C-alpha positions in Angstrom: -4.9 -10.6 9.4 -6.4 -7.8 7.4 -9.3 -7.3 9.7 -11.4 -6.6 7.3 -9.3 -3.7 5.7 -7.7 -3.7 2.5 -4.0 -4.0 2.8 -3.7 -2.3 -0.6 -5.7 1.1 0.4 -4.3 4.2 1.2 -4.1 4.7 5.1 -3.1 8.0 7.1 0.7 6.9 8.0 1.0 10.1 11.0 4.1 9.9 12.2 5.6 6.7 10.7 6.5 10.0 7.9 8.9 10.7 10.2 11.0 7.2 8.9 10.8 8.4 5.6 12.2 12.1 6.8 15.2 10.3 8.8 16.0 7.5 6.2 16.4 10.7 3.3 18.6 12.2 6.2 20.7 9.2 6.3 21.4 8.6 2.6 22.1 12.3 1.9 24.9 12.3 4.5 26.3 8.8 3.3 25.9 10.9 -0.6 27.5 13.8 1.2 25.1 15.9 0.3 24.3 17.2 3.6 26.2 16.4 7.3 24.5 14.9 9.8 26.0 17.7 11.8 25.3 20.8 10.0 23.6 23.7 11.7 19.9 24.7 10.7 21.4 27.5 9.2 23.3 26.1 6.6 20.5 25.0 5.1 17.4 27.2 6.1 17.0 31.3 7.6 17.3 30.9 10.8 19.6 32.8 12.9 23.5 31.7 13.7 24.7 30.0 16.9 21.7 28.7 17.6 23.5 25.3 18.5 20.7 22.8 16.5 21.7 20.5 13.9 20.2 18.1 11.4 21.4 15.2 14.3 19.5 17.0 16.9 16.0 17.4 14.7 16.3 13.3 13.4 17.1 12.0 16.9 14.7 15.0 18.9 17.0 16.4 20.8 17.1 19.8 19.5 15.5 21.4 22.2 12.1 22.5 19.9 9.2 21.5 21.1 6.3 19.3 20.1 4.1 21.4 18.2 4.8 24.2 16.0 3.7 27.6 17.1 0.3 28.5 16.9 -1.2 25.0 15.9 -5.7 24.6 16.4 -7.1 22.3 17.8 -9.7 20.1 15.6 -7.4 20.3 12.6 -4.1 21.0 14.4 -1.9 21.7 11.3 -4.2 23.6 9.0 -3.1 26.6 9.2 1.0 25.6 9.3 2.1 26.8 6.2 5.4 27.4 4.6 5.3 30.7 5.6 4.4 30.2 8.8 7.3 27.6 9.0 9.6 30.2 7.1 8.9 32.7 9.7 9.2 30.2 12.5 12.6 29.1 11.7 13.3 32.8 11.2 13.2 32.9 14.8 14.5 29.6 15.9 16.2 30.7 18.8 13.5 32.1 20.9 11.9 28.8 20.4 13.7 26.6 21.5 13.4 25.0 25.4 16.4 23.7 25.8 19.8 23.4 24.9 20.4 21.4 21.9 21.3 17.8 23.0 20.5 18.4 26.3 17.2 16.2 26.6 15.2 14.5 24.2 11.6 15.9 23.4 9.6 14.3 20.7 8.8 17.5 18.6 7.0 17.6 15.0 8.3 20.9 14.7 11.6 19.6 14.4 10.5 17.2 11.5 9.0 19.9 10.3 12.2 21.7 10.0 14.3 18.6 9.1 12.6 18.7 6.0 12.6 21.8 5.0 16.5 21.7 5.6 16.8 18.4 3.6 14.4 20.0 0.8 16.4 22.7 0.3 19.7 20.9 0.4 19.0 18.6 -2.4 16.6 21.3 -4.5 13.9 18.8 -4.6 10.1 18.7 -3.1 9.3 16.1 -0.4 7.8 13.8 -2.5 10.5 13.6 -5.3 13.4 13.1 -2.1 11.0 9.8 -0.8 10.8 8.8 -4.0 14.2 8.9 -5.1 15.7 7.7 -1.8 13.4 5.7 -0.3 10.8 3.9 -2.7 12.9 3.4 -5.7 16.3 1.8 -4.1 13.6 -0.2 -2.0 11.7 -1.7 -5.5 8.8 0.5 -4.4 6.8 2.8 -7.0 7.5 6.3 -6.3 3.6 6.7 -5.8 3.6 3.8 -3.1 3.5 6.6 -0.4 2.0 10.1 -1.7 0.6 13.4 0.2 -2.2 13.0 -1.9 -3.8 10.2 -3.1 -6.7 9.6 -5.3 -9.9 9.8 -2.8 -11.2 6.2 -4.2 -8.1 4.7 -3.2 -7.8 6.1 0.6 -9.1 3.9 3.5 -10.9 6.4 6.2 -12.6 6.1 9.3 -17.0 6.1 9.3 -18.1 9.3 10.8 -21.8 10.0 11.0 -24.3 8.1 8.5 -21.5 6.4 7.1 -19.7 9.0 5.7 -15.6 9.2 6.0 -14.4 10.6 8.6 -12.3 13.6 7.0 -9.0 13.6 8.4 -6.2 16.8 9.4 -4.6 19.0 6.9 -1.5 17.7 6.5 0.3 18.2 3.8 1.7 21.7 4.1 5.4 22.4 5.9 4.1 19.4 8.3 4.2 16.6 5.6 7.4 15.4 6.4 7.0 15.1 10.1 3.3 13.0 9.6 1.4 13.8 6.5 2.4 11.0 4.2 0.1 7.9 2.7 0.6 4.2 2.1 -1.3 1.1 2.3 -0.5 -1.3 5.2 1.3 -3.2 2.2 3.8 -1.0 1.6 4.0 0.0 5.3 5.2 -4.0 5.6 7.4 -3.1 2.9 9.1 -0.8 4.3 9.8 -1.9 7.4 11.3 -5.1 6.3 13.8 -3.2 3.4 14.7 -0.7 6.4 15.1 -3.0 9.8 14.9 -6.4 8.7 16.9 -6.7 5.3 18.6 -3.0 6.3 18.9 -2.5 2.2 19.8 1.2 2.7 21.8 1.0 5.9 21.7 0.7 9.5 18.2 2.1 10.1 18.0 5.3 10.8 18.1 7.6 13.6 14.1 8.3 14.0 13.1 4.6 14.4 12.5 4.1 18.4 13.9 1.4 20.4 13.2 -1.0 23.1 15.4 -2.9 24.8 13.2 -5.5 26.4 12.4 -7.3 23.1 14.8 -5.9 22.0 12.7 -3.8 19.3 13.2 -1.5 16.6 9.8 0.3 15.8 7.7 3.4 15.1 4.5 4.6 15.3 2.2 7.4 14.3 -1.0 8.7 14.7 -3.3 11.2 13.1 -7.0 12.3 13.6 -8.6 8.3 13.2 -5.7 6.9 11.9 -3.0 5.0 14.1 0.0 2.7 13.1 2.2 0.8 14.4 5.2 -0.8 12.5 8.1 -2.8 14.8 10.8 -5.4 13.7 13.2 -8.1 16.2 16.8 -8.9 15.9 15.9 -12.0 14.3 13.6 -11.3 11.4 10.2 -11.6 13.1 8.2 -8.3 12.3 4.4 -6.4 12.5 2.6 -4.0 11.1 -0.8 -2.9 12.6 -3.2 -0.6 11.4 -6.5 0.5 13.2 -8.9 3.8 12.1 -10.3 3.7 16.1 -8.4 3.0 19.6 -5.7 4.8 21.3 -2.1 5.0 20.0 -1.2 3.3 23.1 -3.5 0.1 22.6 -2.3 0.1 19.2 1.2 0.1 20.3 0.4 -2.7 23.0 -1.4 -4.8 19.8 1.6 -4.8 17.7 4.3 -5.8 20.9 1.7 -8.3 21.7 2.1 -9.9 18.2 5.9 -10.4 18.4 5.7 -11.5 22.0 2.8 -14.1 21.3 5.0 -15.2 17.8 8.1 -15.5 20.4 6.3 -17.8 22.8 5.3 -20.2 20.1 8.8 -20.6 18.9 9.7 -20.9 22.6 
């Protein structure tokens, strides 16, 4: 079902971008470019001895807060530049709110740091990392996922007088945490390739899991865009994209589709 959407138009993936970042980490670890247990200071100018590793960043147990310092309200990541990230990394020991590994706290900031560490380790920018280590191995063109897709190929919510709603600025240091765009068709290929077919091995640490179904999923949300992508062990999967409504309702719609398909099978 498309619901009037163009399945080939680029949409904001929001935090579904983290799946790409986590998969790059897994691939680079497999290739021994990095280790999951590398401390952050091995790849970035962070204070020694924080105890924060790449694994902690990937599974949200780093102790870093959800948001980077000094984020705004209406366009929260606009001023989170590479320079701001480097400043924050330089005082990482003063920003952690818990000991690494102590508890899980979902962190966009942590994924920005993780993305920066992977770029430093591999010597590539973020889009090149995703293209080389995720998209091409899945048989997708490098342009299938983009930080700045052509304006005339984007699907955006409408605001006043039918004008396209302006998206958040997510192309700075926050990009690896939530800034990429792709079509819903591409999102489906990422889900099936990484979770159903497991073309690149076991799903990365990034994926969320719900034992009741059991479901492997990730979602994403920006100012107006909502994404849910999930799959069950028997191969059933669903991708939901909406330009309105809450994250909770979007997740519920995706889970509801999977439950309904289970009832039909039963």
